[in-house]
C-alpha positions in Angstrom: 0.0 0.0 0.0 1.4 3.4 -0.9 1.4 6.4 1.4 -1.5 8.0 -0.4 -3.8 4.9 -0.2 -6.2 4.8 2.6 -6.3 1.6 4.7 -9.4 -0.6 4.3 -11.9 0.3 7.0 -13.8 -2.6 8.6 -16.8 -0.4 9.7 -17.9 3.2 10.5 -18.9 3.6 14.2 -20.5 6.7 15.8 -18.5 8.1 18.8 -21.6 7.6 20.9 -21.2 3.8 20.6 -17.7 3.9 22.1 -16.9 3.8 25.8 -14.9 6.7 27.2 -12.3 6.1 29.9 -11.6 9.5 31.4 -8.7 8.3 33.5 -6.8 6.9 30.4 -8.3 9.6 28.1 -9.3 7.0 25.4 -12.4 5.7 23.7 -12.8 2.0 23.1 -15.2 -0.2 21.1 -15.4 -4.0 20.9 -13.5 -5.6 18.0 -14.7 -8.9 16.5 -11.4 -10.5 17.5 -12.3 -10.0 21.2 -10.0 -7.1 21.9 -11.0 -3.4 21.6 -10.6 -0.7 19.0 -8.9 2.3 20.6 -8.7 6.0 19.8 -7.3 8.5 22.3 -8.4 12.0 23.2 -5.1 13.3 21.7 -5.9 11.4 18.4 -9.3 13.1 18.2 -7.9 16.5 19.1 -5.5 16.1 16.2 -8.3 15.3 13.8 -7.7 11.5 13.7 -10.8 9.5 12.7 -9.3 5.9 12.7 -9.5 3.6 15.7 -7.2 0.6 15.6 -7.3 -2.8 17.3 -3.9 -3.6 18.9 -4.5 -7.3 18.4 -5.6 -7.7 14.8 -5.3 -5.6 11.7 -8.9 -4.3 11.7 -9.6 -0.5 11.9 -12.8 1.5 12.1 -13.6 5.0 11.1 -15.0 7.0 14.0 -17.8 9.3 13.1 -17.8 12.4 15.4 -18.1 16.2 15.5 -15.3 17.5 17.7 -17.4 20.3 19.1 -19.9 17.6 20.5 -17.3 15.4 22.2 -15.5 18.0 24.4 -18.0 17.1 27.1 -16.5 13.6 27.2 -13.1 15.0 28.1 -14.6 16.9 31.1 -16.1 13.7 32.6 -14.2 12.2 35.6 -15.8 8.8 35.3 -15.7 6.0 32.8 -19.0 5.7 31.1 -20.5 5.2 27.7 -20.4 8.2 25.4 -24.2 7.7 24.9 -24.8 8.3 28.6 -22.9 11.6 28.4 -24.9 12.7 25.3 -28.2 12.0 26.9 -27.5 13.9 30.2 
């Protein structure tokens, strides 16, 4: 794959379907292999939209609006992103 080719995306997942861990500042989502897709707060702040599984080669595209997810970063507890959105 060349540097200009995009990697093959397994799925597109809304940020609300991820779980946010405020202590580790990362979002996770279950991977079919049994591990978790991970994307960090820093990744999102830098405009990244790809979450990777550290165990297998699958990746997912994270669908989010950065202005809507800043509330996740202010939470002191680990909870699902959906719980934060509905508060």
